[in-house]
C-alpha positions in Angstrom: 98.5 145.8 154.7 97.0 149.0 156.3 97.8 152.4 155.0 100.9 153.8 156.8 100.5 157.1 158.7 103.2 159.8 158.5 103.8 162.7 160.9 105.1 165.8 159.0 107.5 168.2 160.7 109.0 171.4 159.3 112.0 172.3 161.5 112.9 175.4 159.5 116.6 176.5 159.6 118.2 174.0 162.0 121.9 173.4 162.7 123.0 170.1 161.2 124.0 168.5 164.5 120.7 169.4 166.1 118.8 167.8 163.3 121.0 164.7 163.3 120.4 164.3 167.1 116.6 164.7 166.6 116.5 162.2 163.8 118.5 159.7 165.7 116.1 160.0 168.7 113.1 159.4 166.4 114.8 156.4 164.8 115.8 154.9 168.2 112.2 155.2 169.4 111.1 153.0 166.4 114.0 150.5 166.9 113.1 150.2 170.6 109.4 149.4 169.7 110.5 146.7 167.3 113.0 145.3 169.8 110.3 145.1 172.5 107.8 143.5 170.0 110.3 140.7 169.5 111.2 140.4 173.2 107.6 140.3 174.4 105.7 138.3 171.7 102.8 137.6 174.0 102.0 141.3 174.4 100.2 143.4 171.7 102.6 144.5 169.1 103.2 148.3 168.7 103.8 150.1 165.4 106.7 152.5 165.1 105.7 156.1 164.1 106.7 157.3 160.7 108.0 160.9 160.3 108.8 163.2 157.3 111.0 166.1 158.3 111.7 169.1 156.0 114.4 171.6 157.1 117.2 173.8 155.9 120.7 174.0 157.4 123.2 176.7 157.8 126.2 176.1 155.5 127.6 172.6 156.2 129.5 169.8 154.4 128.7 166.2 155.4 130.8 163.2 154.6 129.2 159.8 154.4 130.8 156.6 155.8 132.1 155.5 152.4 133.4 159.0 151.5 137.0 160.3 151.1 138.4 163.3 152.9 140.2 164.1 149.7 136.8 165.3 148.3 136.8 168.2 150.8 138.9 171.0 149.3 139.1 173.2 152.4 141.1 172.8 155.6 139.9 173.4 159.1 141.0 177.0 159.2 139.3 177.8 155.8 136.1 176.2 157.0 136.2 178.3 160.2 136.9 181.5 158.2 133.9 180.8 155.9 131.7 179.8 158.9 131.0 176.4 157.3 130.4 173.4 159.6 131.7 169.9 158.7 130.5 166.5 159.9 131.5 162.9 159.3 128.2 161.1 159.5 126.7 157.6 159.4 124.8 157.6 156.1 125.9 156.1 152.8 127.5 158.1 150.1 130.3 160.6 149.9 130.5 164.3 150.5 127.7 166.9 149.9 126.7 170.4 150.9 123.6 171.6 152.7 122.6 175.2 153.0 119.8 177.8 153.0 117.5 177.6 150.0 117.7 173.8 149.8 114.9 171.4 150.8 116.5 168.8 153.1 114.2 165.9 153.6 114.5 163.3 156.4 112.0 160.5 156.1 112.1 158.3 159.2 110.0 155.5 157.7 109.5 152.0 159.0 109.8 150.3 155.6 108.1 147.2 156.9 105.0 149.3 156.9 105.6 150.2 153.2 107.8 147.7 151.4 111.1 146.5 152.8 113.2 147.3 149.7 115.9 150.0 150.1 116.4 150.3 146.3 112.7 150.9 145.7 112.7 153.4 148.5 115.5 155.4 146.9 113.8 155.3 143.5 110.6 156.7 145.0 112.5 159.6 146.6 114.0 160.3 143.2 110.6 160.1 141.5 109.0 162.6 143.9 111.6 165.1 142.8 111.3 164.2 139.1 107.5 164.8 139.3 108.1 168.1 141.2 110.5 169.4 138.5 108.0 168.4 135.8 105.6 170.9 137.3 108.1 173.6 136.1 108.5 172.1 132.7 112.0 170.6 133.7 112.8 167.2 132.4 115.0 165.2 134.8 115.9 161.6 135.4 118.5 159.1 136.6 122.0 158.1 135.6 122.8 154.4 135.9 124.9 153.7 138.9 124.5 157.2 140.4 121.9 157.8 143.0 120.0 161.1 142.9 118.1 163.2 140.3 119.9 164.6 137.3 119.3 167.0 134.4 120.6 166.4 130.8 121.1 162.7 131.7 122.3 161.7 128.3 123.6 165.0 127.1 126.9 166.9 127.3 126.1 168.7 130.6 124.7 166.2 133.2 124.1 168.0 136.5 122.7 166.9 139.8 119.7 168.7 141.4 118.9 166.3 144.2 121.4 164.2 146.2 120.4 161.2 148.4 122.2 159.5 151.2 120.4 157.2 153.7 120.9 155.0 156.7 118.6 152.1 157.6 118.4 150.3 160.9 115.8 147.5 161.5 114.2 148.7 158.3 113.8 152.2 159.7 115.3 154.9 157.6 117.0 158.2 158.4 119.0 160.9 156.6 117.5 161.4 153.2 117.6 163.9 150.3 118.8 167.4 149.5 116.9 169.2 146.7 118.6 172.4 145.4 115.9 174.9 145.0 117.4 178.4 145.7 120.8 177.1 146.8 124.0 179.1 146.5 125.8 176.7 144.2 129.2 178.4 144.7 129.5 176.4 148.0 129.8 173.2 145.9 133.1 174.5 144.5 134.8 173.7 147.8 134.1 169.9 147.5 134.0 167.2 144.8 130.2 166.6 145.3 129.5 162.9 146.0 133.0 162.2 144.8 132.0 162.8 141.2 134.4 165.2 139.4 133.1 165.0 135.9 129.5 166.2 136.4 128.0 169.4 137.7 125.3 170.5 140.1 122.4 172.8 139.5 119.3 174.2 141.3 115.7 174.9 140.4 116.4 178.6 140.5 119.4 178.2 138.1 117.3 176.3 135.6 114.3 178.8 135.9 116.5 181.9 135.7 114.9 183.2 138.9 114.3 182.2 142.5 111.4 179.7 143.0 108.6 180.0 145.5 110.3 178.0 148.2 107.1 177.3 150.1 105.3 176.1 147.0 108.1 173.8 146.0 108.1 172.3 149.5 104.3 171.7 149.2 104.7 170.1 145.8 107.5 167.8 147.0 105.5 166.9 150.1 102.5 166.0 147.8 104.5 163.8 145.5 106.2 162.0 148.3 102.8 161.1 149.7 101.6 159.9 146.3 104.7 157.8 145.7 104.6 156.1 149.1 100.8 155.9 149.5 100.6 157.0 153.1 98.1 159.1 155.0 99.1 162.2 157.0 98.7 162.0 160.8 96.1 164.4 162.2 
């Protein structure tokens, strides 16, 4: 198998709906290529492009297709007063928050170019964050049955620092992860994050006691994702 190639995009601060539309367009480009490869087997097969997007969002809550509205603790008027967007979306998982100071990562990867195993894919996303946190002397890990990256996994104060929710179509992924770097954690008080009411959330800044260098953390996360998935960057 040849080395997959990934195009990197930094969209900066982007409204959630705009980012969702752009992701969907990239995913559908890949799905169309795969469909045509099957429809026209006598023609040379084309390879879908892989993309890794980093961005931040203005304050927004997103509810996955398996989530419960009961986990959103604000009504429409309160959301409007606080200028917080809300979207029901087509990823797995429950409710989460996105906002400034958070690295939101959207890998649009054709897993048939990597390994078509969604569980392995999720574990590699987690491991990239675990390795990034280790560069700051922070020990993190996983909790059985709960996707994402956690601190104090076996202690009295387990807290999530990265959430994951994905969608996969024809083995092409979209949506992804949200890594709390310099996030305003007070926004999590308006939801029951991921539907889990007995565990907290944290950020890199909270654990360090000061804001992190956001650009540096993005570079570290980008490096570890490349190492975990073994791809090359597109020119």
